[in-house]
N, CA and C atoms as an extended XYZ file, in Angstrom:
534
Properties=species:S:1:pos:R:3:atomname:S:1:resname:S:1:resid:I:1 pbc="F F F"
N         0.844       -1.176        0.000 N   MET     1
C         0.000        0.000        0.000 CA  MET     1
C         0.890        1.240        0.000 C   MET     1
N         0.617        2.167       -0.875 N   ASN     2
C         1.365        3.403       -0.919 CA  ASN     2
C         0.978        4.270        0.260 C   ASN     2
N         1.965        5.010        0.767 N   TYR     3
C         1.712        5.903        1.882 CA  TYR     3
C         0.913        7.109        1.383 C   TYR     3
N        -0.133        7.414        2.105 N   ILE     4
C        -0.963        8.578        1.767 CA  ILE     4
C        -0.740        9.608        2.860 C   ILE     4
N        -0.443       10.831        2.447 N   SER     5
C        -0.172       11.872        3.437 CA  SER     5
C        -1.435       12.200        4.227 C   SER     5
N        -1.198       12.731        5.398 N   GLU     6
C        -2.321       13.094        6.260 CA  GLU     6
C        -3.202       14.155        5.588 C   GLU     6
N        -2.588       15.071        4.900 N   ARG     7
C        -3.342       16.115        4.205 CA  ARG     7
C        -4.299       15.502        3.181 C   ARG     7
N        -3.792       14.533        2.410 N   GLU     8
C        -4.641       13.854        1.422 CA  GLU     8
C        -5.766       13.082        2.103 C   GLU     8
N        -5.426       12.421        3.200 N   LEU     9
C        -6.448       11.659        3.934 CA  LEU     9
C        -7.551       12.575        4.467 C   LEU     9
N        -7.163       13.735        4.968 N   ILE    10
C        -8.158       14.684        5.492 CA  ILE    10
C        -9.077       15.145        4.367 C   ILE    10
N        -8.497       15.454        3.211 N   GLU    11
C        -9.314       15.876        2.073 CA  GLU    11
C       -10.296       14.782        1.665 C   GLU    11
N        -9.797       13.549        1.598 N   LYS    12
C       -10.676       12.436        1.232 CA  LYS    12
C       -11.730       12.185        2.300 C   LYS    12
N       -11.335       12.317        3.561 N   LEU    13
C       -12.280       12.127        4.660 CA  LEU    13
C       -13.395       13.166        4.586 C   LEU    13
N       -13.036       14.403        4.304 N   ARG    14
C       -14.045       15.474        4.189 CA  ARG    14
C       -15.110       15.125        3.153 C   ARG    14
N       -14.690       14.424        2.115 N   SER    15
C       -15.647       14.077        1.059 CA  SER    15
C       -16.349       12.746        1.328 C   SER    15
N       -16.085       12.152        2.496 N   GLY    16
C       -16.796       10.936        2.884 CA  GLY    16
C       -16.138        9.642        2.453 C   GLY    16
N       -14.858        9.667        2.118 N   ASP    17
C       -14.146        8.477        1.677 CA  ASP    17
C       -13.918        7.538        2.874 C   ASP    17
N       -14.549        6.373        2.838 N   GLN    18
C       -14.454        5.427        3.943 CA  GLN    18
C       -13.069        4.787        4.052 C   GLN    18
N       -12.379        4.632        2.937 N   ASP    19
C       -11.019        4.079        2.993 CA  ASP    19
C       -10.078        5.039        3.725 C   ASP    19
N       -10.225        6.331        3.484 N   ALA    20
C        -9.407        7.320        4.187 CA  ALA    20
C        -9.699        7.265        5.685 C   ALA    20
N       -10.957        7.122        6.031 N   TYR    21
C       -11.351        7.011        7.439 CA  TYR    21
C       -10.711        5.766        8.069 C   TYR    21
N       -10.752        4.653        7.354 N   ARG    22
C       -10.180        3.405        7.856 CA  ARG    22
C        -8.681        3.562        8.084 C   ARG    22
N        -7.997        4.209        7.159 N   ILE    23
C        -6.549        4.414        7.292 CA  ILE    23
C        -6.254        5.290        8.505 C   ILE    23
N        -7.006        6.373        8.670 N   LEU    24
C        -6.811        7.233        9.844 CA  LEU    24
C        -7.084        6.465       11.134 C   LEU    24
N        -8.118        5.640       11.110 N   PHE    25
C        -8.448        4.826       12.273 CA  PHE    25
C        -7.268        3.917       12.622 C   PHE    25
N        -6.717        3.234       11.620 N   LEU    26
C        -5.593        2.331       11.865 CA  LEU    26
C        -4.356        3.081       12.354 C   LEU    26
N        -4.140        4.274       11.860 N   ARG    27
C        -2.968        5.050       12.271 CA  ARG    27
C        -3.084        5.565       13.702 C   ARG    27
N        -4.282        5.946       14.115 N   TYR    28
C        -4.421        6.663       15.376 CA  TYR    28
C        -5.150        5.921       16.489 C   TYR    28
N        -5.858        4.856       16.186 N   TYR    29
C        -6.698        4.225       17.212 CA  TYR    29
C        -5.910        3.837       18.466 C   TYR    29
N        -4.784        3.128       18.287 N   MET    30
C        -4.049        2.630       19.450 CA  MET    30
C        -3.512        3.785       20.293 C   MET    30
N        -3.073        4.850       19.671 N   ARG    31
C        -2.577        6.010       20.434 CA  ARG    31
C        -3.698        6.632       21.259 C   ARG    31
N        -4.864        6.772       20.639 N   ILE    32
C        -6.008        7.360       21.341 CA  ILE    32
C        -6.443        6.439       22.475 C   ILE    32
N        -6.482        5.150       22.204 N   TYR    33
C        -6.851        4.172       23.230 CA  TYR    33
C        -5.895        4.262       24.427 C   TYR    33
N        -4.577        4.244       24.174 N   LEU    34
C        -3.594        4.299       25.256 CA  LEU    34
C        -3.658        5.616       26.015 C   LEU    34
N        -3.891        6.696       25.295 N   PHE    35
C        -4.029        8.005       25.927 CA  PHE    35
C        -5.214        7.984       26.891 C   PHE    35
N        -6.352        7.489       26.427 N   ALA    36
C        -7.553        7.423       27.274 CA  ALA    36
C        -7.336        6.482       28.450 C   ALA    36
N        -6.714        5.342       28.190 N   LYS    37
C        -6.493        4.366       29.263 CA  LYS    37
C        -5.582        4.935       30.344 C   LYS    37
N        -4.675        5.797       29.959 N   GLY    38
C        -3.807        6.441       30.939 CA  GLY    38
C        -4.588        7.266       31.948 C   GLY    38
N        -5.738        7.735       31.551 N   PHE    39
C        -6.562        8.546       32.452 CA  PHE    39
C        -7.632        7.734       33.159 C   PHE    39
N        -8.307        6.858       32.446 N   VAL    40
C        -9.450        6.153       33.034 CA  VAL    40
C        -9.066        4.812       33.658 C   VAL    40
N        -7.883        4.300       33.330 N   LYS    41
C        -7.346        3.070       33.918 CA  LYS    41
C        -8.252        1.854       33.732 C   LYS    41
N        -9.018        1.836       32.675 N   ASP    42
C        -9.935        0.725       32.408 CA  ASP    42
C        -9.925        0.483       30.906 C   ASP    42
N        -9.473       -0.697       30.502 N   GLY    43
C        -9.327       -0.993       29.079 CA  GLY    43
C       -10.614       -0.912       28.292 C   GLY    43
N       -11.701       -1.487       28.832 N   SER    44
C       -12.951       -1.471       28.068 CA  SER    44
C       -13.516       -0.052       27.980 C   SER    44
N       -13.352        0.723       29.032 N   LEU    45
C       -13.813        2.110       28.990 CA  LEU    45
C       -12.958        2.924       28.015 C   LEU    45
N       -11.661        2.676       28.012 N   ALA    46
C       -10.778        3.372       27.069 CA  ALA    46
C       -11.157        3.018       25.630 C   ALA    46
N       -11.542        1.760       25.394 N   GLU    47
C       -12.020        1.358       24.059 CA  GLU    47
C       -13.269        2.137       23.681 C   GLU    47
N       -14.205        2.253       24.623 N   ASP    48
C       -15.436        3.004       24.368 CA  ASP    48
C       -15.121        4.452       24.009 C   ASP    48
N       -14.214        5.039       24.766 N   ILE    49
C       -13.841        6.431       24.513 CA  ILE    49
C       -13.206        6.568       23.128 C   ILE    49
N       -12.274        5.676       22.811 N   ALA    50
C       -11.607        5.742       21.501 CA  ALA    50
C       -12.613        5.564       20.370 C   ALA    50
N       -13.552        4.651       20.542 N   GLN    51
C       -14.568        4.450       19.506 CA  GLN    51
C       -15.462        5.678       19.367 C   GLN    51
N       -15.802        6.311       20.486 N   ASN    52
C       -16.589        7.542       20.423 CA  ASN    52
C       -15.840        8.646       19.694 C   ASN    52
N       -14.536        8.718       19.936 N   VAL    53
C       -13.714        9.739       19.276 CA  VAL    53
C       -13.790        9.562       17.760 C   VAL    53
N       -13.632        8.337       17.291 N   PHE    54
C       -13.648        8.100       15.847 CA  PHE    54
C       -15.055        8.231       15.264 C   PHE    54
N       -16.063        7.917       16.055 N   MET    55
C       -17.438        8.132       15.597 CA  MET    55
C       -17.683        9.646       15.408 C   MET    55
N       -17.227       10.440       16.367 N   LYS    56
C       -17.395       11.894       16.259 CA  LYS    56
C       -16.592       12.457       15.089 C   LYS    56
N       -15.413       11.883       14.847 N   LEU    57
C       -14.617       12.313       13.699 CA  LEU    57
C       -15.394       12.081       12.409 C   LEU    57
N       -16.009       10.910       12.275 N   TRP    58
C       -16.765       10.601       11.068 CA  TRP    58
C       -17.969       11.528       10.934 C   TRP    58
N       -18.663       11.765       12.009 N   ILE    59
C       -19.853       12.622       11.970 CA  ILE    59
C       -19.485       14.049       11.562 C   ILE    59
N       -18.353       14.537       12.062 N   ALA    60
C       -17.950       15.930       11.799 CA  ALA    60
C       -16.971       16.046       10.630 C   ALA    60
N       -16.826       15.005        9.842 N   ARG    61
C       -15.799       14.975        8.792 CA  ARG    61
C       -15.877       16.148        7.821 C   ARG    61
N       -17.064       16.600        7.475 N   ALA    62
C       -17.196       17.688        6.493 CA  ALA    62
C       -16.688       19.018        7.043 C   ALA    62
N       -16.594       19.135        8.363 N   ASN    63
C       -16.191       20.404        8.985 CA  ASN    63
C       -14.753       20.418        9.463 C   ASN    63
N       -13.991       19.385        9.148 N   ILE    64
C       -12.597       19.313        9.597 CA  ILE    64
C       -11.784       20.343        8.831 C   ILE    64
N       -10.992       21.100        9.580 N   SER    65
C       -10.119       22.081        8.929 CA  SER    65
C        -8.685       21.824        9.366 C   SER    65
N        -7.753       22.347        8.638 N   GLY    66
C        -6.345       22.185        8.983 CA  GLY    66
C        -5.703       21.041        8.231 C   GLY    66
N        -4.421       20.880        8.491 N   GLU    67
C        -3.647       19.863        7.793 CA  GLU    67
C        -3.267       18.700        8.696 C   GLU    67
N        -3.539       18.803        9.997 N   SER    68
C        -3.194       17.740       10.928 CA  SER    68
C        -4.417       17.313       11.703 C   SER    68
N        -4.616       16.031       11.778 N   ILE    69
C        -5.767       15.500       12.489 CA  ILE    69
C        -5.400       15.115       13.913 C   ILE    69
N        -4.105       14.991       14.184 N   ASN    70
C        -3.609       14.577       15.488 CA  ASN    70
C        -4.176       15.446       16.612 C   ASN    70
N        -4.050       16.752       16.485 N   HIS    71
C        -4.529       17.676       17.517 CA  HIS    71
C        -6.041       17.535       17.705 C   HIS    71
N        -6.762       17.426       16.618 N   LEU    72
C        -8.215       17.275       16.686 CA  LEU    72
C        -8.595       16.014       17.445 C   LEU    72
N        -7.949       14.900       17.138 N   LEU    73
C        -8.266       13.639       17.808 CA  LEU    73
C        -7.989       13.708       19.309 C   LEU    73
N        -6.868       14.300       19.687 N   TYR    74
C        -6.557       14.407       21.112 CA  TYR    74
C        -7.502       15.379       21.824 C   TYR    74
N        -7.931       16.411       21.139 N   THR    75
C        -8.900       17.333       21.736 CA  THR    75
C       -10.228       16.630       21.977 C   THR    75
N       -10.695       15.889       20.988 N   ILE    76
C       -11.943       15.136       21.149 CA  ILE    76
C       -11.792       14.130       22.292 C   ILE    76
N       -10.643       13.469       22.354 N   THR    77
C       -10.403       12.472       23.399 CA  THR    77
C       -10.420       13.119       24.780 C   THR    77
N        -9.735       14.236       24.924 N   ARG    78
C        -9.744       14.934       26.230 CA  ARG    78
C       -11.168       15.315       26.628 C   ARG    78
N       -11.952       15.764       25.663 N   ASN    79
C       -13.345       16.121       25.965 CA  ASN    79
C       -14.151       14.898       26.378 C   ASN    79
N       -13.927       13.777       25.707 N   GLU    80
C       -14.622       12.537       26.069 CA  GLU    80
C       -14.247       12.104       27.498 C   GLU    80
N       -12.965       12.194       27.822 N   ILE    81
C       -12.503       11.819       29.163 CA  ILE    81
C       -13.107       12.757       30.203 C   ILE    81
N       -13.094       14.051       29.906 N   ARG    82
C       -13.692       15.027       30.831 CA  ARG    82
C       -15.172       14.738       31.026 C   ARG    82
N       -15.881       14.459       29.944 N   ASP    83
C       -17.306       14.160       30.045 CA  ASP    83
C       -17.551       12.903       30.876 C   ASP    83
N       -16.674       11.918       30.720 N   TYR    84
C       -16.806       10.700       31.508 CA  TYR    84
C       -16.697       11.005       33.001 C   TYR    84
N       -15.685       11.786       33.368 N   PHE    85
C       -15.501       12.082       34.787 CA  PHE    85
C       -16.606       12.993       35.326 C   PHE    85
N       -17.153       13.857       34.476 N   LYS    86
C       -18.242       14.735       34.919 CA  LYS    86
C       -19.549       13.980       35.090 C   LYS    86
N       -19.747       12.976       34.261 N   SER    87
C       -21.014       12.246       34.315 CA  SER    87
C       -21.017       11.304       35.503 C   SER    87
N       -22.146       10.767       35.790 N   GLY    88
C       -22.246        9.792       36.853 CA  GLY    88
C       -21.910        8.397       36.374 C   GLY    88
N       -21.424        8.277       35.127 N   TYR    89
C       -21.141        6.964       34.556 CA  TYR    89
C       -20.165        6.175       35.416 C   TYR    89
N       -19.155        6.853       35.908 N   ARG    90
C       -18.136        6.164       36.690 CA  ARG    90
C       -18.762        5.491       37.914 C   ARG    90
N       -19.641        6.218       38.604 N   GLN    91
C       -20.281        5.633       39.777 CA  GLN    91
C       -21.232        4.505       39.379 C   GLN    91
N       -21.963        4.686       38.283 N   ARG    92
C       -22.883        3.637       37.824 CA  ARG    92
C       -22.103        2.393       37.426 C   ARG    92
N       -20.985        2.578       36.740 N   LYS    93
C       -20.178        1.452       36.297 CA  LYS    93
C       -19.642        0.684       37.490 C   LYS    93
N       -19.188        1.388       38.518 N   ASP    94
C       -18.644        0.731       39.698 CA  ASP    94
C       -19.692       -0.094       40.435 C   ASP    94
N       -20.948        0.284       40.306 N   SER    95
C       -21.990       -0.421       41.032 CA  SER    95
C       -22.582       -1.589       40.242 C   SER    95
N       -22.166       -1.751       38.984 N   LEU    96
C       -22.666       -2.858       38.170 CA  LEU    96
C       -22.134       -4.182       38.680 C   LEU    96
N       -22.780       -5.240       38.272 N   ASP    97
C       -22.348       -6.586       38.627 CA  ASP    97
C       -20.913       -6.809       38.172 C   ASP    97
N       -20.111       -7.421       38.991 N   ASN    98
C       -18.696       -7.645       38.673 CA  ASN    98
C       -18.467       -8.873       37.806 C   ASN    98
N       -19.530       -9.479       37.304 N   ASN    99
C       -19.400      -10.662       36.463 CA  ASN    99
C       -19.956      -10.414       35.069 C   ASN    99
N       -19.346       -9.515       34.316 N   PRO   100
C       -19.857       -9.270       32.964 CA  PRO   100
C       -19.598      -10.464       32.061 C   PRO   100
N       -20.407      -10.561       31.003 N   GLU   101
C       -20.205      -11.630       30.034 CA  GLU   101
C       -18.916      -11.364       29.271 C   GLU   101
N       -18.180      -12.410       28.972 N   PRO   102
C       -16.949      -12.196       28.212 CA  PRO   102
C       -17.269      -11.694       26.813 C   PRO   102
N       -16.434      -10.800       26.340 N   VAL   103
C       -16.612      -10.245       25.007 CA  VAL   103
C       -15.551      -10.855       24.114 C   VAL   103
N       -15.962      -11.351       22.961 N   THR   104
C       -14.995      -11.878       22.011 CA  THR   104
C       -14.961      -10.944       20.821 C   THR   104
N       -13.783      -10.817       20.248 N   LYS   105
C       -13.647       -9.955       19.081 CA  LYS   105
C       -12.523      -10.452       18.205 C   LYS   105
N       -12.671      -10.186       16.953 N   ASP   106
C       -11.619      -10.538       16.012 CA  ASP   106
C       -10.554       -9.463       16.076 C   ASP   106
N        -9.314       -9.890       16.122 N   VAL   107
C        -8.211       -8.944       16.178 CA  VAL   107
C        -7.500       -8.996       14.842 C   VAL   107
N        -7.477       -7.886       14.172 N   ASP   108
C        -6.788       -7.772       12.907 CA  ASP   108
C        -5.287       -7.873       13.140 C   ASP   108
N        -4.585       -8.552       12.274 N   ALA   109
C        -3.146       -8.760       12.443 CA  ALA   109
C        -2.398       -7.436       12.510 C   ALA   109
N        -2.791       -6.470       11.682 N   LEU   110
C        -2.127       -5.171       11.701 CA  LEU   110
C        -2.329       -4.478       13.041 C   LEU   110
N        -3.544       -4.554       13.588 N   ASP   111
C        -3.811       -3.965       14.895 CA  ASP   111
C        -2.943       -4.606       15.967 C   ASP   111
N        -2.798       -5.919       15.892 N   LEU   112
C        -1.986       -6.639       16.865 CA  LEU   112
C        -0.531       -6.197       16.776 C   LEU   112
N        -0.015       -6.097       15.573 N   ILE   113
C         1.370       -5.665       15.379 CA  ILE   113
C         1.560       -4.249       15.893 C   ILE   113
N         0.614       -3.358       15.559 N   GLN   114
C         0.710       -1.976       16.021 CA  GLN   114
C         0.665       -1.902       17.542 C   GLN   114
N        -0.233       -2.649       18.144 N   SER   115
C        -0.352       -2.584       19.595 CA  SER   115
C         0.894       -3.146       20.272 C   SER   115
N         1.476       -4.212       19.710 N   GLN   116
C         2.706       -4.766       20.276 CA  GLN   116
C         3.857       -3.772       20.140 C   GLN   116
N         3.925       -3.099       19.008 N   TYR   117
C         4.976       -2.108       18.803 CA  TYR   117
C         4.827       -0.956       19.799 C   TYR   117
N         3.624       -0.463       19.927 N   ILE   118
C         3.389        0.649       20.845 CA  ILE   118
C         3.678        0.219       22.276 C   ILE   118
N         3.300       -0.998       22.616 N   GLU   119
C         3.594       -1.505       23.959 CA  GLU   119
C         5.103       -1.523       24.203 C   GLU   119
N         5.876       -1.931       23.199 N   GLN   120
C         7.333       -1.939       23.331 CA  GLN   120
C         7.874       -0.524       23.525 C   GLN   120
N         7.334        0.422       22.784 N   VAL   121
C         7.759        1.816       22.922 CA  VAL   121
C         7.459        2.307       24.335 C   VAL   121
N         6.279        1.972       24.847 N   VAL   122
C         5.896        2.401       26.191 CA  VAL   122
C         6.830        1.780       27.227 C   VAL   122
N         7.106        0.483       27.108 N   VAL   123
C         7.991       -0.195       28.064 CA  VAL   123
C         9.387        0.422       28.020 C   VAL   123
N         9.908        0.665       26.822 N   ARG   124
C        11.231        1.290       26.690 CA  ARG   124
C        11.249        2.673       27.320 C   ARG   124
N        10.199        3.438       27.095 N   THR   125
C        10.123        4.790       27.653 CA  THR   125
C        10.118        4.728       29.173 C   THR   125
N         9.328        3.829       29.730 N   ILE   126
C         9.258        3.698       31.185 CA  ILE   126
C        10.601        3.223       31.742 C   ILE   126
N        11.283        2.329       31.019 N   ASP   127
C        12.592        1.840       31.470 CA  ASP   127
C        13.623        2.958       31.590 C   ASP   127
N        13.459        4.006       30.809 N   HIS   128
C        14.420        5.115       30.841 CA  HIS   128
C        14.093        6.155       31.907 C   HIS   128
N        13.026        5.955       32.639 N   LEU   129
C        12.656        6.893       33.707 CA  LEU   129
C        13.544        6.684       34.921 C   LEU   129
N        13.568        7.689       35.794 N   SER   130
C        14.264        7.514       37.070 CA  SER   130
C        13.531        6.444       37.876 C   SER   130
N        14.218        5.849       38.816 N   GLU   131
C        13.614        4.787       39.627 CA  GLU   131
C        12.369        5.289       40.357 C   GLU   131
N        12.398        6.515       40.846 N   ARG   132
C        11.257        7.067       41.584 CA  ARG   132
C        10.042        7.217       40.675 C   ARG   132
N        10.267        7.763       39.462 N   ARG   133
C         9.137        7.940       38.533 CA  ARG   133
C         8.594        6.598       38.065 C   ARG   133
N         9.478        5.616       37.855 N   LYS   134
C         9.018        4.266       37.505 CA  LYS   134
C         8.121        3.717       38.600 C   LYS   134
N         8.567        3.873       39.830 N   GLU   135
C         7.812        3.343       40.963 CA  GLU   135
C         6.450        4.019       41.078 C   GLU   135
N         6.418        5.331       40.952 N   ILE   136
C         5.158        6.073       41.027 CA  ILE   136
C         4.212        5.619       39.919 C   ILE   136
N         4.735        5.524       38.713 N   PHE   137
C         3.901        5.132       37.582 CA  PHE   137
C         3.391        3.700       37.746 C   PHE   137
N         4.250        2.793       38.195 N   ARG   138
C         3.857        1.403       38.408 CA  ARG   138
C         2.773        1.308       39.484 C   ARG   138
N         2.944        2.035       40.588 N   LEU   139
C         1.936        2.003       41.646 CA  LEU   139
C         0.595        2.542       41.150 C   LEU   139
N         0.660        3.553       40.302 N   SER   140
C        -0.568        4.149       39.769 CA  SER   140
C        -1.251        3.237       38.763 C   SER   140
N        -0.489        2.727       37.799 N   ARG   141
C        -1.092        2.007       36.688 CA  ARG   141
C        -1.231        0.507       36.912 C   ARG   141
N        -0.281       -0.089       37.615 N   GLU   142
C        -0.344       -1.536       37.824 CA  GLU   142
C        -1.030       -1.905       39.137 C   GLU   142
N        -0.767       -1.129       40.183 N   GLU   143
C        -1.366       -1.425       41.489 CA  GLU   143
C        -2.694       -0.682       41.690 C   GLU   143
N        -2.998        0.241       40.766 N   ASN   144
C        -4.235        1.031       40.818 CA  ASN   144
C        -4.410        1.788       42.133 C   ASN   144
N        -3.303        2.291       42.683 N   LEU   145
C        -3.382        3.095       43.893 CA  LEU   145
C        -3.740        4.532       43.522 C   LEU   145
N        -4.400        5.211       44.422 N   THR   146
C        -4.712        6.615       44.192 CA  THR   146
C        -3.450        7.442       44.386 C   THR   146
N        -3.478        8.664       43.894 N   ASN   147
C        -2.331        9.552       44.070 CA  ASN   147
C        -2.050        9.785       45.552 C   ASN   147
N        -3.107        9.899       46.335 N   LYS   148
C        -2.949       10.118       47.775 CA  LYS   148
C        -2.293        8.908       48.435 C   LYS   148
N        -2.719        7.704       48.060 N   GLU   149
C        -2.126        6.490       48.625 CA  GLU   149
C        -0.642        6.379       48.259 C   GLU   149
N        -0.313        6.726       47.019 N   ILE   150
C         1.084        6.681       46.580 CA  ILE   150
C         1.908        7.692       47.369 C   ILE   150
N         1.374        8.891       47.515 N   ALA   151
C         2.085        9.945       48.245 CA  ALA   151
C         2.363        9.518       49.684 C   ALA   151
N         1.354        8.946       50.332 N   GLU   152
C         1.530        8.506       51.716 CA  GLU   152
C         2.546        7.368       51.797 C   GLU   152
N         2.471        6.436       50.848 N   MET   153
C         3.369        5.283       50.850 CA  MET   153
C         4.824        5.709       50.662 C   MET   153
N         5.038        6.699       49.790 N   LEU   154
C         6.405        7.113       49.464 CA  LEU   154
C         6.878        8.322       50.265 C   LEU   154
N         5.982        8.903       51.062 N   GLY   155
C         6.368       10.059       51.871 CA  GLY   155
C         6.623       11.304       51.042 C   GLY   155
N         5.826       11.494       49.992 N   ILE   156
C         5.949       12.683       49.144 CA  ILE   156
C         4.584       13.343       49.021 C   ILE   156
N         4.535       14.518       48.416 N   SER   157
C         3.258       15.220       48.289 CA  SER   157
C         2.422       14.636       47.154 C   SER   157
N         1.116       14.820       47.258 N   VAL   158
C         0.204       14.370       46.207 CA  VAL   158
C         0.542       15.086       44.906 C   VAL   158
N         0.883       16.357       44.991 N   ARG   159
C         1.221       17.132       43.790 CA  ARG   159
C         2.455       16.554       43.094 C   ARG   159
N         3.419       16.071       43.863 N   THR   160
C         4.604       15.450       43.279 CA  THR   160
C         4.217       14.188       42.512 C   THR   160
N         3.311       13.404       43.089 N   VAL   161
C         2.821       12.203       42.415 CA  VAL   161
C         2.115       12.588       41.119 C   VAL   161
N         1.215       13.577       41.196 N   GLU   162
C         0.470       14.019       40.006 CA  GLU   162
C         1.416       14.485       38.912 C   GLU   162
N         2.394       15.294       39.287 N   LYS   163
C         3.329       15.844       38.306 CA  LYS   163
C         4.180       14.730       37.687 C   LYS   163
N         4.598       13.773       38.504 N   SER   164
C         5.388       12.657       37.990 CA  SER   164
C         4.597       11.857       36.964 C   SER   164
N         3.342       11.554       37.274 N   ILE   165
C         2.495       10.798       36.339 CA  ILE   165
C         2.255       11.613       35.078 C   ILE   165
N         1.998       12.898       35.251 N   GLU   166
C         1.769       13.775       34.095 CA  GLU   166
C         2.988       13.787       33.170 C   GLU   166
N         4.177       13.946       33.738 N   LEU   167
C         5.395       13.976       32.930 CA  LEU   167
C         5.656       12.627       32.254 C   LEU   167
N         5.374       11.545       32.962 N   THR   168
C         5.565       10.220       32.383 CA  THR   168
C         4.629       10.016       31.199 C   THR   168
N         3.357       10.364       31.359 N   LEU   169
C         2.404       10.226       30.248 CA  LEU   169
C         2.816       11.099       29.068 C   LEU   169
N         3.326       12.271       29.354 N   LYS   170
C         3.776       13.166       28.284 CA  LYS   170
C         4.942       12.532       27.526 C   LYS   170
N         5.887       11.928       28.247 N   GLU   171
C         7.015       11.267       27.598 CA  GLU   171
C         6.555       10.080       26.762 C   GLU   171
N         5.592        9.322       27.273 N   ILE   172
C         5.065        8.169       26.527 CA  ILE   172
C         4.409        8.651       25.239 C   ILE   172
N         3.563        9.683       25.345 N   ARG   173
C         2.897       10.194       24.130 CA  ARG   173
C         3.912       10.699       23.124 C   ARG   173
N         4.973       11.354       23.614 N   LYS   174
C         5.990       11.881       22.711 CA  LYS   174
C         6.775       10.745       22.041 C   LYS   174
N         6.955        9.635       22.731 N   ALA   175
C         7.728        8.522       22.197 CA  ALA   175
C         6.962        7.719       21.147 C   ALA   175
N         5.640        7.770       21.188 N   ILE   176
C         4.850        7.011       20.222 CA  ILE   176
C         4.901        7.758       18.886 C   ILE   176
N         5.356        7.095       17.843 N   PRO   177
C         5.519        7.782       16.546 CA  PRO   177
C         4.196        8.275       15.971 C   PRO   177
N         4.283        9.382       15.268 N   SER   178
C         3.088        9.986       14.671 CA  SER   178
C         2.632        9.263       13.457 C   SER   178
């Protein structure tokens, strides 16, 4: 497949070209998913958010302006995450039965390769962090501790924990290729 520039894809998307939409989806889905998961800490919820982002992109395709879609996608994602935290969805979700039915899905080989590559980039990025930032990030993302719990455990301020996580996520996003 020949590489199509983002500018060309945006033009085709504006005119309703589904192939251009599919290509943009394949290029950006995993980044948007990982970005959302970094905030909501729930894979299925991050999937929902990423799917909503791309649904909104398709709906608003005729009104897209500019030459880069990256900023637009992250803006939509941030708004989706903000809306999630503002809504009562989080509380409703927590109160649901803890035995959901398993969901099966077909995984496209390209998606699998992309996700494995991005996972490697994330692991490498985290490996290059200072030991303290690695520990903070691991406690937050793997142990699912709150910022306050991490701060108390490590004897540091909550703001230090927040800033460390923020900087780590920023480094991860920067390391993932465009």
